[in-house]
Structure formats: C-alpha cells, structure tokens
N, C-alpha and C positions, 0 to 999 in steps of 0.2 A: 185153371179152376174158379169154380165159384164158394165161394166160403159163407156158412152162416156166422158171420159174428157174434151176431145176439147170442149165439148158444155159447160160440166158443170164448166168449168175455167172461161167463160162469164157472167154465173150467179150468181157469186160471188161477194157479197156487199161489201162498201167499205163507201156511205152513204146513209143514208134515210130523209126521214122527217119527223120528228115526226105528223103534222099535215095534212100530204097529204101521204096515202099508194102510191098513182099512180107514186110517185118522188122519185128517186132514182138515183147511179152511182156506175157502177159495178166497182171491183176492177180497170179492166186491164185499161179503160178508164182515173180513176183516175191515176193510172201509167204513162198512154200515155201523160194527161194532163201537171203530174209532169216533167217527162225526157224533154217533148218539153220546158218548160218555162226554165226549169234550161240550155237545149242549147241556150234558146237565150240570156240568161244572161252571160252564159259562151263566147259567139256568140262576144255579144252586149254589155255588162254592167261591167263587171270587170276588172279591169287595169291593167296594167303591177305590178307594186309592191306585188299585188294577186296570180300572176301569180307564180312570183318567192317566196314568200311566202308559196306556194304549192311545189315547186322545182319538178315539174315533168314537160313533154316536152307537148307542146299543144294540141298534140293526146289523148296525158294520162290523159289529165287535163279533157279533151272530153268525155272521153271511160270513165273516175269512174266516175264523176259526172252524167254522164246519167247512167250508172250503180245502182249506190245507190239513185236515184231516180225511176227508175223502179218498186224498190226492196223492197224500206223503207216501205212499206206497204204488205209486203208478210206475216206477220205477222195476219192479218186479216181473212187472209185463213185459219185459222183453223174451226174446231168442236167447242171452245166456243166464237168467237166468229160472227160465221154466225149466230149461233142460238143466241146470244142477239140481233143481227141487224136487223133480219128478221121478230121479231115479229112487226115492224112496217112498213115490208113490206110482207103482206101476200100473196100476189100472188108471188114474188119469193121465199117464203118459199116451195111453193104449187108445181112449178116446180122444186125444187130442190129436195124436195123427192120425184118428179117422176121419177128424172134422179137417184135415191137411195143417197140421202145422208140422213142418220138415224138423227132425231132429239132427241130419246128420251135418253139421254146422263146423267150421274151425274158427276159434274164438281169437282175439287179438287182446293178450295179457292182460283175463279178467280180472286181473287186482286192481286195474283201471278203472272200470266200469261198478264201482260200490251202488249199489241200489236207489240208496238216499241221492247222488249225485244227478244219475239218471232222472229220477223223478223230476230234479228242478231242473235239469236240460229239456227234458219233454214239455213243463210248461213256460221256461223260456221259450220255446219252439213253439209257442202257442200263445205268443205278446201277453203271459201273466206280468203282471209289474217285478221289478228284479227283486225288489224287499220278501214277498210275498214267497217267490219261488228260491229266496236264498233259507226262510222259515223250512220248506219242507228237504229241501239240501241238507238242513242242521239238525234233523230229526235224532238222528243218534248220538246226537249232544257234543259234536264238533261239525261245525262248517266248512265247507271245503276249502282247502287251501289255495291260495292267490296262482299258483302255481298248475294249480290242475284242471282249471278255463273249463268248467261247468258246462260256457256256454257251446263249446267246441266237441263235446262229444259225442254228439252224433254225427258229427266227420270224421272225427278223429278215428273211435271205437265205434264206429257205423256198425260192421260187422257184427259185433258183441249186442246191438239193439236191436237189429231187423234179422239177422243171420244172410237170409237168400231170398228173404219175404217183406223186401222193404212195406210193400203196399198195405199185406194183411196186418203186420205189426201196428203201422198208422191207424189202421180201420181202429182195433182194439184201441188203441190211448183212443183215439173218440169219441165211441164209447164208455171207456171213464171217464173222458171230461166232460161227456152229457151228463153222466151221472152225479159227478160233482156238482158239476151247476145247476142240476134240477135240486140236490138237497139242500144246495148253500142258498136258495131263490134268486140266484142271480139268473142273467139271459148270455151276459158276455163277459169274459173273462174281462176284460179292461175297466169292468166297471167294478173291479176290486181297486181298495185304497192303495194311495203312495204312502206307505209308514215310515217315521223314523226308525234309525237304528234302536237306540233305547225298546219301544215298542215292540221290532222285530226279537228284542230278546225274552219279553215278556210272552208274547205269543210263541215263539221259540218252545221256551218251558213251560207252558199249557200244553202246546202236541205232544212233548215226552211224555209229560204226565200223560197224559190221555192215551198215545200207545202203550204206552208202561201199562196199565190199566187193562186195555184191549186185548193184550199179549198176555196176559196172566190165564191160565188155562182153568184158575180158581174161579173165576168170575166170569172168561168165555172161554169153555172150552171146545175143544176140538169137533168138528160132527163125523162122525160114521157115511163112506163113501156111500152107501146102500142107502144114505138118508134123503129122503127128496127137498136137496137143499135148493130147489130150485123155485123154489113157491116163497119168494119176498115176504109177502105178506103175512103168512105162518107164522114170521118167525119175529117181525120186526111189529110194535116196538119193545114185545114181551122179554124178547131175549135182553134188549139194553136194561129195563125195568128190573129185571130179574139182577141182574149183576150189580145194577144201583144200588138195588137194597138189600144185598149180601156185603155189597162195602164199606155202607154204614157209615158214611162220614157225615160228621156233625154239621150245622147249619154255620156260616160266620159266625163271630160273634158279635151280637147284635148291639154294637155299641149306643145304637142311637136312639136307646131304650134308655141312657143316660144321659144325664141335665150335661148342657153344652158347658158348662160353667159349676165351681166347686166354692162353699164356701167355707168359712173354720168352723162349721158345726159338723158340714158336710167331711171335713179330714178327720173332726173326733171322732165322728160314727165309725170312719174311715179304720182308723190307727188305735182309735181307745187311750189318746191324750192329744192337749191341743196342741198345734203347729206353733212352731217359735218362730222366729223374729225370719230367720233365713227360708224356712216351710210358709211363710206367709208372702214374702215377695216371692215367691215362685208361683206361689198360687193367683197372684193376682197380675204379672206380668202375663203369664197363662191365661187367664181370664182375659186381660186387653185386649192382646194383637190377635187379630182374628188371620192374620197370614205368618201365622210363625212357622221360621223351618227350621233352622237350630240354634239349640239351648245352650247354653254353658253355666255348668254352676261350680264358683269354686267355693271350697269355704273347708271348714277345718276339720277334721279328723272328728269322725263322732257325734257331727252335728246334725244327723238325720238327713244327708243327703237321697238317700234309697228312698226313704219316704216322701221326702221332695217331687224324687223323679215319678214315681207312680202316680202321686197327684196331678205333676203336667201331664203325663202319659194318657190319665184316665180324660183330663179336656181336651186333650189331642187328638184321640182316636176318637172321644164323640164327637166332635168337629169336621173331623174328616173321613171319617166312615169306617178308619183302622180294623181291620180282625182280630189283635192280639199284638201282644210284647214280644220285642225278642230284646233280652239282658245278656252280655256282655260283659266276663270278666277276666280277669289276665291268669288266674289260674285256676285248676279242678277244686279245686280247698277254698277260693274266697266265691265260687260256683254253688259249690254246696252249702255254702255257711246262707248264702244268698236265697238258696231256693223252697224252703219253707216258708220265705216272708213274701212270694211270689205266690203260691198257693193260699196262704191265708188272704192275700189281697185277692187274686182269682176266684174264689169261692162266694166271695162276696158278691160276686160279680156275674156267677155260672146258678144261682138258685133256682130259676126258671130253662136254663139250657142247658145244651151239653160242650164242652168245650175241649177240645185235645190239647195237652203241657207235656212239651218233650225238655229232660234234662241230657241237653249235648255236649258229653266228651266221655271220653274212653272208658272210665269207671261209673256211667253211670250207674249203671246194673247194680252196684254196691251201697249206691244211695239211700237208707232206710224209706226216707219221707219219701223217695221216686219208687220203690220197691211196693210201696202200701199203694201208689195211684197206678203202678205198672198192672200186678195181680187181681184192682176189680173190670169186672168186667162192664163193658159199654150197656149203659141201659138204652130201653126203645123208645122210640119218640114217644109213647104215651107215658112213660113213668114222669113223675114228677119228684124235684128233688135236687139238690146240689150233685154236678158230676164233671168233675173234672178228670177226663182218660189217659190214658197214653194209647193211641190208634197205632198197630201193629204196620202201618202201609205205611207209616213216616220212620220205622226202623231202618237205620242208615245214616252215614255220612251223608248222600247226595240229598237224601227226602226229611233231614231232621226240620229244617229253616219251614217244611212249610205247615208243622202244627201255629194252635194256635197262638200259644202261651211257650216261650222257648227259653230256658236258661243254659248258660254252656258259657266255655272260654271264651275269649275274641277271636280269639281262631276262625271258629264259622262265619262270622264277616271277612275276616282279611279273608279268609278261602274263595268267600264271593269273586274277589279283586284277582286272583290266581288262575293260570289260563291251563285249564281242566276241563275235561268233558262232564259235558253235564251243568254247568256251572250256571247257565239260564235257568234250573231248578232253583237254586238260591236265592238269586235276585226276584223270583215269583215269589218267593217267603217269606223274601225280608221287605218287597215294597207292600204288601199286605199289614204292616204293622209298625207301631211306632218303634225305633231302634235307640236303645239305652244303650252307653259303654262307661262302665265305671273304669275308675283310676285310669284315666285315657295320658295320664304324665306319662306310666308306667312303661313307656312303648318306647322301642328302641328306634334311629333311623332309618330301619331294615324295615320292620314292621310297620313306622307312620307311612312310608309308601304303600305300602297295600291299605292302610287304615285311609289315607288321603282319595287313592284312587276311588275308595268305594264311596268316601263320603260324596264325591266330585257327581257317583253315578245316582244314589241318593238324593241329593240335590236336584239332579235333571228330571228325576222320576216324579219330586214333589213330595220324599218321605220326610215326616217329621224328626226329627236326630237330637237326643237331651244325650250332652257330654259332661261325665261327672270327675271333679280332681280335686283335692286338696293345694295341691303345687304345683301348679301349671305355669309356667314359664311364660311369658309376653308374647313372647316371639311364636312359640308353639300354638298359643291362643291365636295368636292371626292365622298361622297355617294352616288350624282348622278353618278357620271360618271362612278364608280365602278358599281352600279346596272343595267345601261347600257351594260356594259361588261357582266352583270351575275357572277362577281366578287363576290360570297356571302362566303366563310372565310376568314378568316385572311390571310391565309398567299398566298390567290393570289389579294390581294387588292392593288393598287396602291392609293399607301398616297404622294400625290405631293404639292408643300407648293410654293404659291407664293401672293404674299402679294400688284400687283400692283391695279392700277387703273383708268379707265376704264381696263378692262380684257375680252378678247376674252378666251376661252379653248375647246378644241374640241376634237375630234376623226378622227385619219385618220386611218382608219385599226383597227392595233392593238394598234397605240400608241396614244398616251394623247398630244395634243399642248396646249402650251398656245401665246398668242400674247400681249403685253403693246399697249393700246391705247393711244394719246398723249389728255390730257382732254383739254377740251372746255378753252378758255382764261375768259370764266364770272367765277369770283370766287361771290359766296355770302358769306358774314361774317354773322350769327346770333346771337345775345347778348340774353347770357340764364338768367335769375335769377329764384327763387324759390320764394315763395306765397302762404300763407295761403290761402285755400276756403273762411273763412269769409272774407276777403280783395279782392273775386271778385271785388262786385259790386264797389268801392270805387277807383279800378283800372280803371276800366272798364273809369267811370267819367272822370280820371286823362287823359286818354291816348284818347279818342271818340271826344276829344273838337273841334276838327277841320272834324269831320267826320271819314269817310272810314269803314271799313268792320273787323269785328270781328270773327276767327274760337275756337270756343271751343269745345275741345274733351276729352269727361270724356270714363270711363272706362264699364259704367255698366248703362242701360236702366234707372233704379229706380233718379239712378243721375241727367242724363239728364235731366229729366220731370222736376225734382223737382227744377233743376236750371234753367229751361225754361221758369217756371212759376214765379222764383223772377225777372228773369230779364224784364218781359213782362208786370212785374207791377210794377219795379224801372227806365225802361226805353220806356216810352210809346209815345216819339218821334224817335223810332229806331223800326225796324218790326226785328223781334225775331221769327226764322226758326228753329224750332226743328225737329230733322232727326236722326232715327232709322230703328230698325228692326221688332219694334211692332206697324205699319201703318198694315190698310186693303192695299191692293194689288192696289188697283186704285192712296188711296194720296199715297203712298210710292211712285208711278210711279211721279205723279202730283211734289211734295215736289222734287225730283232728277232731274227733268225737270226744274225746277224753278231754283235750284243751279247754273246748268249749265249754264242757260242763262244771270243771276246775276253775276256769278264770272269766267264765262268760259273766254277761251278765248279773243272771240269777245263782254266783257261787257265793258257799257260802266261805265266811273263814277257816272251817277246820278242814275243807277242801282245799283253799288255796294256799296252808302253813307248811312251811319248808317242803316246799315245791320246786324246785330248779329246772328250767326247762331251757337248753340247748337248740336252738335251730339254723334254719337258712334264710333265704328270702322269702322261705314260703307262710314265715312269720309277719312279712312287712305291710303285709297288703288283705284289706278287708275283713281280717278276721273279728271281732269283738271280742276282742281278750283285754283283761288287765292284769300288768305287772305292777307288783308295787316297788321295784330295784330295776333298773335294764345296763345292761354292756350291752355295747356292738363296736363293731367292725368301722372303721371309718368308709363312708361311702359316698357316691355325690349328696349336694344338700337336698333334695327335694324327697331320696328316699330315705336320709337320714330322720327328716319329719315326719315323714310316713310311720318308722317306725319307732320313733320317740310320742308316734300315736297311741301306743300301743300301753306306753309307762302312764298310770293313776288317769285314765280312760272315763272312769267310770266315777264321776262325782260324788260325796257324800258315802264314800265306803270309809269301814273303819279298817285302820292299818295299825301296824305296827308303829311304834313312839318313833322306834330307830329310822323308821321308814314314813315317816308322815308325809316330808318334804321328798316330792319328784328330785331324784337323782337320775343323770346319765353318764356313763363312762363312756368315754370313745378310746377302745382299742387299739396301740398305734403299732400294731402287725402292720408290716411293708409289704408282705405278699399278697397283692390283687390284684382284682378282677377289671376294675375299674377304670377308667381314662384317666390318666395323671393329669390332669389340665384341671379337670372335674373338682379333683380331689386335691389337687393344692387348692384352689378357690375356695371350695369348699371350707377347708382345714383355716386357711387366713380369714374366712368370715367369722368363725366359731366365734364366743365369749366368755363369759363364766356363766353365763345365765340365759335361758332362753324364754321368752313370755310368747304364748299359746292364747286366741290367735296372731296378737298383734305381731308377733316379727316372722310370719310364716310367708306374707307377700315379698317382703325386702329382703328377705335373708336365700329367697328361691329365684328373685329378678338379680339380683346381684351376683351369683354364682353363673347365671345363663348370660350374662351381659358380654357382649364382642366389641362394644363402641370405645377400646381404647386410646387412649392417645399414646406412641412410643414411650411418653418419659413416666407415664405410669405407670410399668411392665418392667420389671428387667430382662435382658435379650434372652436370658432361659424359659422365663414364662412365656414373654413374647413368642419362642418357639412351638412353647406347649398347646398355646392357644392355635396356630396355625395349624398345628398337627393336627386338633379335636377338630378342625375345621373340616382339613382336609379330609379327615376318619368316615366323619355325618355326610358328608357328600358322598363320598365312595361308597355307603353301605346303602345310602339314597339310590344312588345309581345301581347299584349291585343287584337290589329289588327290581328297577327299571327290565331286565331282560323276561321275565317269566308273569310280567301284571299284564291286566288285559290293558286294552288301549284308551283314552278317551273318548266319551262321549263323542259322535260326530254331531253337530247339531243342523246339518241341513238333511233335507229328508231322502237325497237320492244314495247313500251309502246302505250296501249291504252287508250278512255279517261274512259276506264270504273273509279268509285270512283272518280274523278277528280273534282269533287262538293259535293265529300259526308262531310256532315257536322259535328259538334260536337254534343250529344246527350242533351247535356246542354244546347244549345240558343235555345232562346225563339224568337219567329214567330218578336217580334217588334223589335228585335237589328236586321235580317236580312239582311235591306238596309240599315244598316250605314255604311258611312264611313266618319262622322264626330265625334270624340266622344263628343257630346254632349249630349247624350240621344237622344231620340226616340222624335218624335214632332207631335202635334196635331193640325190640322186646322182650323178654325172654318169658320162661315159667321154670324157677328153680325148683329143682326137688333131689332129693337126698338116698342114698343108698342105706336100706337097713342090715342088720348083723345076719338077717336070716335070705337077706337078696332082693327082700322085697323094696318097694319103694315109698318115698312117701313124701308130701311138702315139706317145704323147710321150717311153714312155722309149725305154733300148735293149735290152729286153726284148726286145722283137719288131720288132725292125727292119726283117726280113724281109717282114713282113709289111706289102706295101703295096695299098691299096684304091683304087676309084674312088667316085667319086658317084655317075655313070652304070650302075652295077652291083652290086643284091645282093649281099652278102658268100654267099659257102656258108656252109654248117653248119660245118664245117672253119674259116671265117674268122670266125665269129661267137663260137665259142668260148674263143679266147684273148679276142677284144677285148674280153668281159664281166668278165674276169680284174682289167682296168684302173681298175673304177669308184672314183673318191673323193669325199666330202661335199667341200657348197661351203662355206664358212666363213661362223660368224654372221652377219657381214656383210650378207650377202647371202640370207639366209632367216628373220633377227628378224621380228615380227611388223608390221613399220611399211614392210617393201621385198619379202617372201617372194610376196605375188599378183604384183606387177610383174617378182620373177626368174623367175617360170614364166611367165608371159606374155612376155617378150621370148626367153626360151630356147625357150618351144614357137615362136612366129614365126619364129627366124631357124632353128630347125629344121627345118620346114615347108618353107622356102622353101630347104635346101641339102641334106634328109637326106630328098626326098621319095620314091626312089626309094626309101629300105631301110624304110621305113617301109611299105612294103608285107608287108615282113616281120613273122610274127607275133610273131617274138621282139623282134625291133629296134622295132617300134614302140609297143613300154611303154620305152624306153631315152632318155633326152637326153644328146645331146654339147656337147661345146664345141670345136670347129676353130679353135686357133689358125693363126695366120698363119706364113708360113715365116719371122717375125722372133720367132716366140715368143709373139703377144699377142693377146688376146680382150677386148674391151671387151660390158661386161655392168652393165647399172644406174650408170650411173656410176665404174665401178670398170675398173680397166688389171687383167687374170688374166695369170698365165705360169707355167711349170711348170719345174721342176729334179729330176732326180734327189738330188741333193745337200741342197735345201731343199723340196721340195713345191711344195705348188700357193702364188703369192705373189698378194696381194690390196693392191692400195694405189688409192687416189682419183686418182681420174685429174690432176683438180690436183695433188694432193701426187708423183702419178707426173709432170706435167711442170715441177715446179720444179726436177728432180735433175737 
C-alpha cells in the first residue's frame, strides 16, 4: 500500500483534551511552538554566563536549541503513543486509519517505552551526537537510567515503535527529522556539536522551560479539528509572537550598563554611607582581579559584609554579564531580614528596566515587602520608571531560581545538587547569576556535602561566588576553595594556612590568594561567666534593676517554652517574647517583625526597655538585633560567637548603667544537642573576657583544630575527638547517596544515569538537604463551642468554618497561611509513619468534605478541641500565640 506520509505527518497528535474530542494539537505544531519559544529565549532571555557555560558559538547555540526543541517529542510519532492519544480524538484516529495507519497492534510492556526515551533512541539511530540525544531523552526532567538502554529501544521494543508497519513509521520519522533540520538551519545531523555534560544540563534546562511554556494552553491553545491546521504559513510566526508577548518576560538585567569598577563614592551613593575598611578591601580586590572565581569574606558580626557582597556582586555581574543575584541564607527569618536590603539595592539599578524578583522559601507569601511587589502589576515595555515585579511563571520551587533577583534559604542552592526531577532548571537559573551565600560556617557536614558539590558545578560553569562568614574554621575555608576548583582527591587539594582576621580569600585563575584587612578601631570586650539554670531568675532580678533588654538563647524549643513561661510569671512588669521554629507561619512573621522593631538599629530606649527575649538558634543568624545583656546555652564556639554578635551590636547606643559593659552568661545545662567534643573544646577555650573582633579567629581555629599530639589530650578527650571525626565523615558520606555526580571533564559523557537513585532510598528522604529528617506540615484549627472551627491564633478570629461545608477560595487563602511544622518528637524515623497514619485517619474522619477540594486535599489538619488539646501518637499537643506548639508526652502531661 502506498502512503502519503507528507499528509499523514500532519495528523500525528501531540496533545488532546480528554473532555473535548474536537480539541487537539498536532505534533508538528507543538514542535514549532517549542522551537519558536526556545528561539525567543536564546535571542532575548538567556545571559552571557549561560552562553559561556554552553561553550558554543551563538550560531551553534541557536541551531542546537532549535533542533532539540523541534525533535524532543518525535517519540510521540510511534504506533504505541498514537494508539493511546487518539482514543481521545476519534476523528483524528479515523483520518489516520483512512491514511493507512494500522491500529490493530499488540504492544510489549508499554511502560518501557516512554516517549522521551523513544525520542532519544530515534535520534541515536540517525547518527545524532549522544549528548544532544540525551538532552532530548531528559526533557521530562529525568534522564534515562543506565538500565533503560535507550540505544536498544528500537530493537527490544520494536512493536511499541513501529507496530506492524516499520517502513511507514520510519518514513514519518524522516519527515520530522527533515523538519527539524530545516528549522535549525543544518543540512546534516552530524553537524551538531559534541557538548560537555555541564552544557547538556544547561541546554536540557532550557528545553524543559521551552516545553513547559509551549505546553501551556494559556499561551499555546489547542486547536479545533475543523481548523485548517495544515496551512503552516498562516499560523507562524504569529502564534509564537502572541504567546511571547502574553508571557511578557522581562529582558535580562542589563549589567552592561554598569561600570566594570566601583569606587568609594559609588559605594556611598549606593548605600548612603562611606565604606569601612572591610568594604574598601572587598571593592579593591574585586576591581583588580579580572578573573575572580570565588571570594570568601571573613569578618566580624555587624561589620557590613552584606553591603560589601552587594558591591562585589555588582562589579562581577557587570564584568561577566550576569543577569542578577542569588542570595542564600540559613533560615527563613534571615532571608526575610535581608530581602528589603536587596530590594533597595536592586531598585537603584532597575530605574530604566524591569527585573523579576523572588523571595524563595515556604512562607514568602507572608512577607510584607514581598507582598508589596507581588501585588504590583508588571509594566508594559513602553512604561518608564523603577520596576521590580514578581513574575507569576516563576512560582514554585522548580522555577524560582529563574527570576533575576532571588533571596531565599540556602536550601534553594543545595537542592540544585540533589538528585531530583527538573534540577536542570535550577542550574539554568544559578548560572545566570552571581551567587552569594551568607553564614557559610553554619551548615553541618550533611549540608556541606551538597554545598561542596554545587560549588564544584558552579566552578565548572565559571559562575562567580561570594561566601560570607564571621566564624569560619580554616579547614572549612580550604574545603570550600577546593570544592570550587573541583579538587576532590587529597593529592590535588590546596591546604593554605592564614589566620589573619578579618580576611579575604579568593581564586584568580588557578591561584588562591589572601588579603589581611585592618580591623575596625572599635573593640568590644565581653565579660563571660557561667551560671546554673536554677539561678537564671535571681540573676535577672539583679541585672535588670535599671531596665534594659536581655536575650536568652537556648538550644531546644522545649527549654525555650518552659523558661519563657517561668519568666512570664516571675517578671510580670516586663514583656517576655518567646521565639523559635514551632510557631505557625503568621505568628512567626509577626514575632520576627516585632523583634526588628524593638531591637533593631532604629529601636528606641523605650521600645527596648524591660524586654526579655527567649529564643532558640533562630536568634543567632543574620538578624540585626541588639541586646544589652545575653544568656546562652553552651554551643560550639563559632555559633557561640554568632550569638555574642547580638550583644551590644550597635555602638554608641544609650544603655542602662548596670548594663553598660557587655556581659555574656554561659548556662551550664547538660542537656545538649551538639557534638560532645566541640562542646568540651569550646568550654576549655572560654576565658573570663572575649574581645571582638580580635579573638574571633583564634578561638574558632583552636576549637576546630584536629592535629593534637597524644600527650596534649586525655584519653577521654582523644576518644571524643575521634568520634567527632567519624561523625563528620559519616554525615558527609550519607549525603552522597542522593547527591548529583561530579561534572565529567570529557566531552563524551551524556546525562544518561545522571539522576539514578540508590534503590534503598525512600521517597520521604528524596527532598532532604538537611540532616534533620523529614518534616510534616499541618494547619492548626480549634473547635468552637457552637461546633464551628477557627484558626488557633487571634489573627483570623473572624474566620469561622464548618466541617460540613467546604471552605470557599476566600476562606482557604488565610487558612494556608497558618501552616506549622510538627516537632522532631513526632517526625523522627521511629515514629513518622505512625504520625502520618494517625493524622490521615483522623483527617479522613473529620475533614472528608474538605478533602474534596483540590487544594485542601493536600493538607493535613490538627483540630484542637475547645480546651485547646489534641492527642497524637501518645503526645498531647496545644497551641499558644505566646509559646507556640507545645508537645508533651501524655503520661508526662498527666502528672502535672
């Protein structure tokens, strides 16, 4: 039988509508849509660093991108896929049958022939370079696993590909291949370049982005079968142009308009004050070094490291053509604190252009500064004026790093080193930016594994990276530098030694350089003493006679809650604020904002007076707050110094006479969550007085020193040190199981197997880049006396709901803002499955109506009774706006 393949190829389906058999999208149109949009992205959106990372000429980038876009779904042109999709389009099925397509086929394990892998196989069968074919096979976010053997797909599963008509389907493939070559402007597939594995990751990310946009019916609607879809010239390029205009992505942040250098007057104009010695040194080094790769700034708390990093990033972005910044911080609170400062900086450089901005963490929608931008409409290209905006298409964790300016938790960066689907999008976003990571000392060995791996990839791409810390151990500094260089074997690693402080370290080409910085003339002497927990109340009575504010930082939420309650009862003429991670999202934001108001740089003596703050580690990082007096649990030296950095932080502040000298009291509680060796070593090194910044480096370096002779330590201490080393290695190796591989240095590797996972890993652990175990988020609610339901906090007391009625969209929105995480007692490995089971069972019984809603069905609810009590897995839970989620064992609770 003779087939008219030129007509049949136009009837091959890419998409259909289950609910409307008259709507569909032919494969050739989806190919044109995807190729058209990727061409727009290449010409108008990707930045110079992305092109550098691809390591191709502009012509090669465009040709290769258009080719993979045109052919990414050629695997849908098979007997298997066509049989499946046309079941929803009987008219198209009939036309194909009339054209000679046989639908009387028996397929071999259809799940073994996903269309992405078949697309890859078809390209390999037509002499396509393996790396290019691998990009096509990865366009659904996960490359083929090594065990899937894409090159054997056409032989092993030939029936899935050809059915009983091999020659027909081969002819159809050739038609699509010719379309792809013509659109890409190449004569032979062999002309396509052989590209490195890192370049494959970036081009795969670009293809995923283009495919998602081309599959969005808001931009590229399905067409009616009755439409004259055969007239290509009548549809293109207008269909792509209309979609692009509707998408309305801003142009890349035009750093080329900025100066390649920055002087002190420029700095003052940017930030409103003259640069200090540290900021001057950063500006000088960044100005002078033409090929600076990674820069590490170690300087005391409150010394203006953030502004120094912004200044350096501006110079580097201008030099490299970067399209924005990523700023990663340890916690949501620290990200919220830094976000307004980035916005203030970015607005000064967006007066004649539009730039997209993103606050990337789970509670971003509660941040007032972010909301101000979120609800502002993007301007048209002809509008003039400052314009930072939140582009709706960058919503979601997978796409958030594609915005121009991104502030978020460091997890956003670490997740780019995690084996997860669509991770290529994160790489595409990061490569376009200057990457800044604050508080780089604060990550444990598990997190450091992901950080190191990502630094290696960023170094391979040539991305400029700035790392900030006040308390960085020398060994860790060398580890970060080696990671960026990709030195992963002991014989290759640099092991530089420099104990200067403040200190700048950077890479210039293949060299590591250091520069000592003259410390500020301002010295802060801190008197240190120890105190038993039982004497806290009497000590505070003695020291708060003249007023003032005190910060008490403890190591566990439970201790913060108990101490906060005790002090609230004892000091009724003081305001006691408790702050930790076990508040719902809105309460936590409110407390955070209150702390900044009462203890920040602009706080007044009246706001600070008679204020007692009891908190956990959330107080020790990046929050620009100042206490007159500090009490703290013992913790490792670097973290202890960070806590002390919140004591007398702002010079020249008027303080009560009794608290005019900085005093830090170390609590002697034995219940500690930190490593035994680090605590003992910290305690050994503490003296009656610490001087900042002079003592910072020597205390940190001595704490993390490991080269002790046997006679320097007792056998017990030596055993503790060895156990500490083993624990670090164990955590580092544990993270390796789900960490992406190191970039391959040769040009032959493909992406195949790049995201293969260990079979022993469970779904719960796949998204973890912190070694704290999986978490469970719930929405806390409470029964009312009239059988209504309300949120447990006072913020939305007017919101009263019923179990028998599904909340409206207007009611759901405030509900979602009250999420909180359950404590570790309910989420550790030995109990988490029981917790999930009990929650799901209780939710099925009580919230069956609510779970019919497509949004609420994904949520878990804690429904406290009218007495504010909830029983879960042998624990009694209650919630308080003052103390957060309180969790006690039921036996323990019954004894009180």
